[in-house]
NUDREN-561941 format. One record per residue (C-alpha): residue number from 1; residue in one letter; chain; x, y, z. Coordinates in nm, 4 decimals. Example, Ala and Ser with C-alpha at 12.3 -4.5 7.8 and 13.67 -1.06 7.14 Angstrom:
2
<seq:1; type:A; mol:A; px:1.2300; py:-0.4500; pz:0.7800> $
<seq:2; type:S; mol:A; px:1.3670; py:-0.1060; pz:0.7140> $
END
This chain:
132
<seq:1; type:M; mol:A; px:-1.2599; py:0.8800; pz:-0.2001> $
<seq:2; type:K; mol:A; px:-0.8876; py:0.9473; pz:-0.2108> $
<seq:3; type:L; mol:A; px:-0.6350; py:0.9526; pz:0.1181> $
<seq:4; type:K; mol:A; px:-0.3274; py:1.1650; pz:0.0701> $
<seq:5; type:I; mol:A; px:0.0108; py:1.0613; pz:0.2063> $
<seq:6; type:E; mol:A; px:0.3391; py:1.2292; pz:0.3060> $
<seq:7; type:T; mol:A; px:0.6180; py:0.9853; pz:0.3347> $
<seq:8; type:S; mol:A; px:0.9244; py:1.0609; pz:0.4687> $
<seq:9; type:K; mol:A; px:1.1937; py:0.8117; pz:0.3653> $
<seq:10; type:R; mol:A; px:1.2720; py:0.6420; pz:0.0393> $
<seq:11; type:I; mol:A; px:1.1397; py:0.2915; pz:0.1415> $
<seq:12; type:E; mol:A; px:0.8682; py:0.2411; pz:0.4209> $
<seq:13; type:L; mol:A; px:0.5220; py:0.0872; pz:0.5251> $
<seq:14; type:I; mol:A; px:0.2862; py:0.2915; pz:0.6510> $
<seq:15; type:D; mol:A; px:-0.0201; py:0.1599; pz:0.8122> $
<seq:16; type:I; mol:A; px:-0.3218; py:0.3283; pz:0.6267> $
<seq:17; type:T; mol:A; px:-0.6196; py:0.0744; pz:0.8193> $
<seq:18; type:Q; mol:A; px:-0.7405; py:0.3563; pz:1.0359> $
<seq:19; type:E; mol:A; px:-0.7970; py:0.5970; pz:0.7364> $
<seq:20; type:A; mol:A; px:-1.0081; py:0.3208; pz:0.5579> $
<seq:21; type:Q; mol:A; px:-1.1797; py:0.2189; pz:0.8047> $
<seq:22; type:E; mol:A; px:-1.2578; py:0.5946; pz:0.8784> $
<seq:23; type:E; mol:A; px:-1.3574; py:0.6389; pz:0.4814> $
<seq:24; type:V; mol:A; px:-1.5983; py:0.3192; pz:0.4964> $
<seq:25; type:R; mol:A; px:-1.7585; py:0.4303; pz:0.7831> $
<seq:26; type:I; mol:A; px:-1.8144; py:0.7899; pz:0.6521> $
<seq:27; type:S; mol:A; px:-1.9824; py:0.6106; pz:0.3313> $
<seq:28; type:G; mol:A; px:-2.2399; py:0.4898; pz:0.4798> $
<seq:29; type:I; mol:A; px:-2.2093; py:0.0995; pz:0.3466> $
<seq:30; type:Q; mol:A; px:-2.3095; py:-0.1621; pz:0.5090> $
<seq:31; type:E; mol:A; px:-2.2106; py:-0.4625; pz:0.2878> $
<seq:32; type:G; mol:A; px:-1.9739; py:-0.4363; pz:-0.0044> $
<seq:33; type:I; mol:A; px:-1.6376; py:-0.4659; pz:-0.0880> $
<seq:34; type:C; mol:A; px:-1.3355; py:-0.1550; pz:-0.0994> $
<seq:35; type:I; mol:A; px:-1.0893; py:-0.1669; pz:-0.2980> $
<seq:36; type:I; mol:A; px:-0.7972; py:0.0263; pz:-0.2106> $
<seq:37; type:S; mol:A; px:-0.5236; py:0.0938; pz:-0.5005> $
<seq:38; type:A; mol:A; px:-0.1522; py:0.3160; pz:-0.5190> $
<seq:39; type:R; mol:A; px:-0.1993; py:0.5740; pz:-0.7802> $
<seq:40; type:H; mol:A; px:0.1479; py:0.5318; pz:-0.8484> $
<seq:41; type:T; mol:A; px:0.4184; py:0.3002; pz:-1.0188> $
<seq:42; type:T; mol:A; px:0.6806; py:0.2655; pz:-0.7314> $
<seq:43; type:A; mol:A; px:0.4129; py:0.1840; pz:-0.4747> $
<seq:44; type:G; mol:A; px:0.2351; py:-0.0630; pz:-0.3430> $
<seq:45; type:I; mol:A; px:-0.0448; py:-0.1927; pz:-0.0956> $
<seq:46; type:I; mol:A; px:-0.0210; py:-0.4547; pz:0.1146> $
<seq:47; type:I; mol:A; px:-0.2141; py:-0.6497; pz:0.3707> $
<seq:48; type:N; mol:A; px:0.0231; py:-0.8178; pz:0.6759> $
<seq:49; type:E; mol:A; px:0.1303; py:-0.7689; pz:1.0858> $
<seq:50; type:N; mol:A; px:0.1930; py:-0.4791; pz:1.1834> $
<seq:51; type:E; mol:A; px:0.5016; py:-0.5719; pz:1.4069> $
<seq:52; type:S; mol:A; px:0.8115; py:-0.3569; pz:1.3636> $
<seq:53; type:G; mol:A; px:1.0105; py:-0.6881; pz:1.2921> $
<seq:54; type:L; mol:A; px:0.8121; py:-0.8211; pz:1.0683> $
<seq:55; type:K; mol:A; px:0.7736; py:-0.4512; pz:0.8775> $
<seq:56; type:E; mol:A; px:1.1736; py:-0.4513; pz:0.8981> $
<seq:57; type:D; mol:A; px:1.1940; py:-0.7732; pz:0.7897> $
<seq:58; type:I; mol:A; px:0.9863; py:-0.7437; pz:0.4670> $
<seq:59; type:L; mol:A; px:1.1564; py:-0.4337; pz:0.3852> $
<seq:60; type:N; mol:A; px:1.4971; py:-0.5930; pz:0.4088> $
<seq:61; type:L; mol:A; px:1.4096; py:-0.8671; pz:0.1415> $
<seq:62; type:L; mol:A; px:1.2681; py:-0.6418; pz:-0.1184> $
<seq:63; type:E; mol:A; px:1.5853; py:-0.4873; pz:-0.0654> $
<seq:64; type:R; mol:A; px:1.7565; py:-0.8457; pz:-0.1060> $
<seq:65; type:L; mol:A; px:1.5800; py:-0.9574; pz:-0.4144> $
<seq:66; type:V; mol:A; px:1.5746; py:-0.5581; pz:-0.5686> $
<seq:67; type:P; mol:A; px:1.8886; py:-0.4386; pz:-0.4850> $
<seq:68; type:P; mol:A; px:1.8909; py:-0.0579; pz:-0.6646> $
<seq:69; type:G; mol:A; px:2.1661; py:0.0102; pz:-0.8792> $
<seq:70; type:A; mol:A; px:2.1950; py:-0.3407; pz:-0.9983> $
<seq:71; type:G; mol:A; px:2.2629; py:-0.2380; pz:-1.3612> $
<seq:72; type:Y; mol:A; px:1.8703; py:-0.1845; pz:-1.4330> $
<seq:73; type:K; mol:A; px:1.8237; py:-0.0521; pz:-1.8029> $
<seq:74; type:H; mol:A; px:1.5448; py:0.2075; pz:-1.6141> $
<seq:75; type:D; mol:A; px:1.8367; py:0.3801; pz:-1.4443> $
<seq:76; type:R; mol:A; px:1.9294; py:0.5578; pz:-1.7476> $
<seq:77; type:I; mol:A; px:1.6253; py:0.7560; pz:-1.7168> $
<seq:78; type:D; mol:A; px:1.5675; py:0.8480; pz:-1.3304> $
<seq:79; type:N; mol:A; px:1.7672; py:0.5646; pz:-1.1480> $
<seq:80; type:N; mol:A; px:1.4719; py:0.4365; pz:-0.9812> $
<seq:81; type:A; mol:A; px:1.4225; py:0.1008; pz:-1.1667> $
<seq:82; type:D; mol:A; px:1.4350; py:-0.0683; pz:-0.8005> $
<seq:83; type:A; mol:A; px:1.1076; py:0.1041; pz:-0.6987> $
<seq:84; type:H; mol:A; px:0.9636; py:-0.0101; pz:-1.0107> $
<seq:85; type:L; mol:A; px:1.0406; py:-0.3161; pz:-0.9614> $
<seq:86; type:K; mol:A; px:0.9679; py:-0.3901; pz:-0.5833> $
<seq:87; type:A; mol:A; px:0.6205; py:-0.1907; pz:-0.6631> $
<seq:88; type:V; mol:A; px:0.5807; py:-0.4685; pz:-0.9295> $
<seq:89; type:L; mol:A; px:0.6343; py:-0.7534; pz:-0.6776> $
<seq:90; type:L; mol:A; px:0.3835; py:-0.6132; pz:-0.4190> $
<seq:91; type:G; mol:A; px:0.1262; py:-0.4974; pz:-0.6263> $
<seq:92; type:T; mol:A; px:-0.1071; py:-0.1619; pz:-0.6264> $
<seq:93; type:S; mol:A; px:-0.4029; py:-0.2893; pz:-0.4829> $
<seq:94; type:E; mol:A; px:-0.6161; py:-0.4514; pz:-0.2396> $
<seq:95; type:T; mol:A; px:-0.9619; py:-0.5794; pz:-0.2448> $
<seq:96; type:L; mol:A; px:-1.1622; py:-0.6443; pz:0.1248> $
<seq:97; type:P; mol:A; px:-1.5206; py:-0.7042; pz:0.2283> $
<seq:98; type:V; mol:A; px:-1.6955; py:-0.4374; pz:0.3914> $
<seq:99; type:V; mol:A; px:-1.9142; py:-0.6719; pz:0.6236> $
<seq:100; type:Q; mol:A; px:-2.1687; py:-0.4706; pz:0.8695> $
<seq:101; type:G; mol:A; px:-2.0256; py:-0.1275; pz:0.8168> $
<seq:102; type:K; mol:A; px:-1.6301; py:-0.2322; pz:0.8497> $
<seq:103; type:L; mol:A; px:-1.3437; py:-0.3720; pz:0.6612> $
<seq:104; type:E; mol:A; px:-1.3167; py:-0.7150; pz:0.7272> $
<seq:105; type:L; mol:A; px:-0.9718; py:-0.7816; pz:0.8243> $
<seq:106; type:G; mol:A; px:-0.8231; py:-1.0710; pz:1.0505> $
<seq:107; type:T; mol:A; px:-0.7009; py:-1.0324; pz:1.3719> $
<seq:108; type:W; mol:A; px:-0.3356; py:-0.9546; pz:1.2511> $
<seq:109; type:Q; mol:A; px:-0.4158; py:-0.7831; pz:0.9624> $
<seq:110; type:S; mol:A; px:-0.3358; py:-0.3740; pz:0.8508> $
<seq:111; type:I; mol:A; px:-0.3405; py:-0.2242; pz:0.5052> $
<seq:112; type:F; mol:A; px:0.0057; py:-0.0851; pz:0.4525> $
<seq:113; type:F; mol:A; px:0.0686; py:0.1581; pz:0.1933> $
<seq:114; type:A; mol:A; px:0.4442; py:0.0404; pz:0.0284> $
<seq:115; type:E; mol:A; px:0.6786; py:0.3721; pz:-0.0306> $
<seq:116; type:M; mol:A; px:0.9588; py:0.2450; pz:-0.2259> $
<seq:117; type:D; mol:A; px:1.0851; py:0.5924; pz:-0.3875> $
<seq:118; type:G; mol:A; px:1.0194; py:0.8316; pz:-0.1320> $
<seq:119; type:P; mol:A; px:0.9937; py:1.0881; pz:0.0516> $
<seq:120; type:R; mol:A; px:0.6853; py:1.2111; pz:-0.1399> $
<seq:121; type:Q; mol:A; px:0.3393; py:1.3118; pz:-0.1375> $
<seq:122; type:R; mol:A; px:0.0977; py:1.0041; pz:-0.2444> $
<seq:123; type:T; mol:A; px:-0.2457; py:0.9408; pz:-0.3275> $
<seq:124; type:V; mol:A; px:-0.4309; py:0.6121; pz:-0.2101> $
<seq:125; type:N; mol:A; px:-0.7592; py:0.5386; pz:-0.4232> $
<seq:126; type:L; mol:A; px:-1.0637; py:0.3633; pz:-0.2107> $
<seq:127; type:T; mol:A; px:-1.3166; py:0.2442; pz:-0.3825> $
<seq:128; type:I; mol:A; px:-1.6257; py:0.1164; pz:-0.2051> $
<seq:129; type:L; mol:A; px:-1.9115; py:-0.0754; pz:-0.3898> $
<seq:130; type:K; mol:A; px:-2.2346; py:-0.1886; pz:-0.1763> $
<seq:131; type:I; mol:A; px:-2.3577; py:-0.5165; pz:-0.2830> $
<seq:132; type:A; mol:A; px:-2.7477; py:-0.5232; pz:-0.3108> $
END
């Protein structure tokens, strides 16, 4: 299964929790796991709280840790080395349990697609596996 995402900023966090939950529901799987993965080297998948201040804090932290234009060798090619490095820090996938037909998330947990080099059209893969 694939989610198509249209990003609108260079760096942003997009909540994809509802879309992922819907794909799990459609699959009909009651017990299993769901692997959510970004198909891009300048994007990531993270789980955290969907609170505007925290989302801004996460993006600001990434900017401080990996500022654009800091002399990265990859910038000679397409000037987006910082996006690749931020994606390395975030990781490109998360695996969640499916329990009673739903993704098992904590009270404050949401699934985010983390865009680091937008705006772009992006694809997220969802692999849902049934546990016998």
